[in-house]
N, C-alpha and C positions, 0 to 999 in steps of 0.2 A: 504494500500500500504506500502511496505517496503522502507526504506531509505538507500541508499548506495552512498557515495560521494568520489570523488578523493581529493587529497591533496589541490589543488588550490581552489576548491570549499569550503572546510572546512576553509581555511585561509581567503579567501576574503569575504565570506558571513556569516561566523560565528565567527571566532576568532578575526578578526580585529574589526568588529563592537562591539563585546562584550568587547574587551580590551579598546576601545575608550569611550564607553558610559555606560558600565556596564550592558547593556541589548541588546537584538536583536531588530531589527526594527519590529514594529507591523503593517505591511502592507500586510500581507497575502502571501508575496512572499517567506518568510523564514519559513520553517516548524519547529514546536516545537519537534525536534527529538534528541536533544543532552541533556542528563540527567545532572542535577545539584545537588549538595549536596550529592554526593555519594563518600565515602572514598574507592577508589579502592584498597588501600593498607591495608585495614582492613580485607578483606575476600579473600578467594580463588576465582579465576575467575568464576568458575561455580556457585558461590553464588551471583554474581552480577545481578542486575535487567535488564535483556535483554528483549526487546519488543517481544511479542509472534509472531508478524508478521515478525520478523527477525530471525526466526528459520526455517531451511530447513532440510529435510530428504534426506540424500545421501545414496548411496548403502551400505556404511560401517558404518559411524558415522554421527551424525548431524553436520550441519554447522550453527554456531551461531555468531552473531556480534552485537555490540552496540557502541554508541558514548557517551563520558562523558567529561564535562568541569571539570577540576581538577587543582590543584596547584602542581607544581613540588616539590618533596621532598626537604627539606632544603639543604642537601648536594649537590643535583643535581643542585640546583639553585644558589649555591654560586659562588663567583667570580673565584674560582680555579677549578670549576667542569669541564669546557670545554665541549666537545662533547662526551666524553667517548671513549672507545676503547683502552685506554692506561693505564688502571689500575686506572682511576679516580673514585671518589665516585659515579659517575653516571652509572658505569658499572653494578651495582647490587642494586636492590631495594627489601628489605625484606618485606614480607607480615606477618601481625601480627599473624595470625593463623598457619603459617608454609608455607614453600616454598618461592620462590623469583622470581622476574623478572630479567633476565640477558640480558644485551645489546647484540644484534646480528647484525653483519654487520656494514657497514660504515654509516656515517652521510650524509644525502642528503640535498642539499641546493636549495632554491627556489630563482630565480632571477627576479627582477622587471624591469619595463620599463627603469630605469636608468642604467641597467646593473649591479646593485649591489645586493648582497644577502640580503634578508629581512626576511627570515624564514628558519627553519630547520625541518627535520623529522628524528627521530631515531626509531629503531625497537628493541623490546624486546621479549624474549621467557620465558614462565613460567617453572620453574624447581621445582620438588618435593623436600621436605626437605631431607637433607643428613647429617649424622654424620660427615663425612669427605668428602672433595672434593666437586665437583659439583653434585647436585642432578639430578635425571633422567629428561630428557627433555620431555615435554608434548606437545600436539597439540595446546595449548593456546598461542596466539601471541598478541602483543600489538604494536601499532604505536603511537608515541608521536609527535604532531605538535606544534611548538612553534615559536614565533616571535623573531627576533633579534631587540630589541628596540633601539639599538645603530646604526641601519642602517640609511643611509642618508634619506631614505624615511620617517623616523619618527622623523627627527631632530626638526621640528616645531610642534610636536604633544604632547598633554598632555593626558596621559593615565588615565583611571578611577582608583580611589584608590583601587577598588575591583579586579583590573586586575593584581595585583602583582603576578608574576611567573605563570600566567594562561596559560594553555595548553589545547589542545583537544586530548583526547585519543580515539583511535579505538581499542577495544579489541574483539578478535574473535577466534573461534575454527575452525581448519581446519581438514578435514577427515584424512589426512596423516601427520605424524610428519615430519616437514622439516629437512633437514640436517643442522647441525651447520655451521655457516659461520665464517671465521676467523676474528678476530678483525683487524681493520685497523686504520690508524692514519691520516685520511683525510676525507673530505666530497666530495661527487660527485654531478655533475650536468649533467652527460652525459646519459648513457644508463641504469642507475639503475632504472628500471621501476617497478612500482607496478601495481596492477590490475587497469584498467581504467586510468592509468596515462602516457600513452605512449607519449602524447603531452606536458608533463610538466616537462621534465627533461633535456632539452638542454639549454645551455646558451643563444642561439639565440632566444629561445621561450619566449619572454618577455611578461609581463602583466602590466596592470595598477592597481596599488594598491589603493583601494578606501579610503585612509585615510582622505581625505578632504570632502568626501560625507556626506551631511546632512542626519541625520536619523529622 
């Protein structure tokens, strides 16, 4: 079976437990479907270890996707990085063998049951190397899910030492190259919907953050 999850699932059942305890619960409810120990910025996206079960054949090009635990690049995780979209260091992430991930669109916020933002999602598109300017846009896309550890929901929480700057990345290949989105200087919680995420983008759609749940 293939695995495909929306943002709240990734945050609640994977990133938060991993950030709190350094591991996922060993109770059979959480699948071992998010790769660890992969340097996603060392290779081009097509060279990443995607599960065979998460490769589909479409009419024009294959659809491929995978999930990875990773650390945000140093510049992106710094105190002045912000959410990107304003010329910050988080707007562009170079790949060692050539090309780069460029931030695309606005930052999306996830709101907890206390009405406060506790996590964010950013999107990136992979561009080919360029001698000057921005390289050619490719069908490879990336979503980064990260926690706001300063959020009120986490005030009494001690994170695991291995969780520093930890994020979940979804990297995927789409059959059609998407149009570039303009940079924006805000995050959204309204109708900025991803696939399977229609119910998780409104401020009124609150959730219970399982930060106190025993693993």
